[in-house]
N, C-alpha and C positions, 0 to 999 in steps of 0.2 A: 491254875491255866486251864482251860478246856481244849482237848484234842479233838478236833473236827474231822480227823482222817485216821483211817486205820485199814490195814491190808485185808480187802473183802476175800482174799483167798484163804485167810486164816479161819473164816468161818467156819465153825462146825456144822457140816450140811445136814439139812433136814428135808424131806420131799414137801412140796405143795400140798398133798392131800394131807398129811399130818398136821400142817400148819393151819389148814382150813378147819380141820376138825378141832384143834386146840381153840381157835378163834370162835368156835360155835358151841364151845363147851361139850363136844360129844367124844373127844378122845380119850381113851380109857386110862392113859397114865401121864398128866400133864407134866410131871416131874422129868419125864424122859425128854421134854422138848424145852420147858420153861427153866429159868434160873441159869446157874453157872456150869458149864461143861467144858473140860480141859482140852487142850488141842494135843495132837500127837505129831510123830515126824518131824519134819522140818519146822512146824509150828508149835512144838513142845516149848512150854513155858508161855503159852498164851491161854486165855480163858474166853469163850464165846458167851454172852449173856443174852438170853432173851427174855422179854418181858411183855405181857399182855396189858395195854393201856389204849382200849378202843376210842376213848374221847380225848386223846391226848394231841396236842399241837407239837410238842417236840418232848423228847426223854433223853436225859442225861445221867449217865453211871457214874457215880460218885465213889472212889476208894480213897484211902489214906495218901496215895502217892498222885492223885491228880482226877481229873474229870474228863470223861470221854462222851462226846456227842453220839447217840445211837442213830441207826438209819431206820425208815419204815421198812419192814420186809413183807408183811403179808396182813391185811385185814386187821389191823389193830395191833399187830405184834411188831415190835422194835427189837433190834439186834445190835450189839456193839463186841468190839473184841478188846479187851484190856489184859496187862500183863499178869500172870498167874504168880502166886506166892511160892518161892524156892524153900523147900524144906530138907530135911536130912534124907527123906525118903523119895524125892522128887519134886513135884510141884501140887499146889493146892489152890482152890477156889478163893480169891481174896474176898475179905468182908467189903462189902459195898451197900449202898443206898441207891434209890431211885428218886431223881428229882423230874418232875412232870410238870409241863406247862400245858394247862387244859385249854380247851377252844376258846374259853372266854377270858384267858390270859391269866388266870390264876395259878399260884406256882405252890407246889407241895412236894415234900420229901418223905419218901416212906421206906421201911425196910421191905424185902421181898419175901412173901411167903415160900417161894420155891427155892430159896436159899437154904431152908432147912430140909432135913430128910422126911419123909412121910412119918406120920406119928403112929402108924399101925404097921407092924410086921407081918411078914409072910405067914407065920404061925397063928397070929390074931386071924388073918383071913382064912385060912383053911379051917380052923375050929370054928369061926363064927359061920361059914358055909355048912359045916358039916352039923351045927347046932349043938356043938360040944365045948363051946367055951365057957369056962367055969369061972372066970375071972372078969366078966363084963365090964364091971364097974371101973377097971383100970384102964380100959380102952374107950368105952363109951361116955358120952357127956364131955363136959370142957374142964381142963385142967390147966394150971398155972405152973409153968417152968420158968427157970431162969438162965439164960445164957450170957457168958462174958464173953463179949466180942470186941475186937480191936477198937473199932469206931463208936462202941457205946450205944446210946439210943439213937433213934433217927433224927433227933433235934441237936445231936452231937454232945448230950450229957455223957457225962463220964462214968465208968463203971458198966456193969451189965444192964440188960433190958428184961423186963418181964414179958413173956410171951404168952398170950392165951391159946391154948391148943383144944381144938373142938374134933370130936369125932362122932358123927352122927350120919344119918342118912344123906346121901349126896345131895339133894334138893334142898333140904334144910340148910345144911351148910353153905350152899350156894346163896341161899337168901342171907345168911349171916354176913357174908362177905359183899353181898350187894347193898345191904343196909348198913353194915358197920364200917364199910370201907369205901363209900361213896360209887360203890359198882365198878370201879377200875382197878382194884388192887389185883384181882385174880377170879377165875372162874373156877368151881369146883366140880369135876365130873365124876361118873361112877368109875371104880376101879375095875370092876367085873360085874355088869348089870345083872347076869344070870347067876353066876355061881357065889357071889359074895353079897347078893341083894342091895347093892348100893352102898356098902360100908366104905368110907372114906376117912383117911386121917390127914389132917391138914394144919400146919401150924399157922396161927394168926398173929404175926408180931404187932406189938402195939395195941393190942386188944384190951389188955389189962384185966386184973382180977375182978374189978366191979362189972365189966362186960361179959366177962366169961361167965359170971354166975347168971346173967341174964340170959345167955345165948346157950347154957348148958342144957 
């Protein structure tokens, strides 16, 4: 059953300038805005999920426990609040998928690139900016990793899913996502356009090994 309502007061707030920058692919750290973010205080136990789907008619967040209809928030960004997962140490972001109904009525279900942590760490960024990264082959290019998630692949297949991970110049990875995921899955922007010269690490769920080789 789809839940069409949620407490809008529980939404983790983001200012409109940041939302606007994310929607135009100019925000330096999209992971700060998109994906799942845990609530706090009286809203502990909730998770705000934001996704960028500029051509969507509607967006539904699907978890193992149900479905939640998201609301348009700003310029192609949709937001929903879903229950967080209780753990021994508090709460965590649930495994989820995004069901999108496009403007032409077609429906697709995808994993969320921003459900995964950035694939480049702070030390990678620092050494890259200094020109002293001595293991660039481990950060640059495309790599395939396997994540064992509760929901399996986006189409419901049991077990883990293969995720193509590309780390390239921001403009090139942006093109990968536009071409490889119909232009709606996510925008990739520069982490720090000056200091890190456009280095970006992004998980591309569902890309697969064969496409990772093409885009690497």
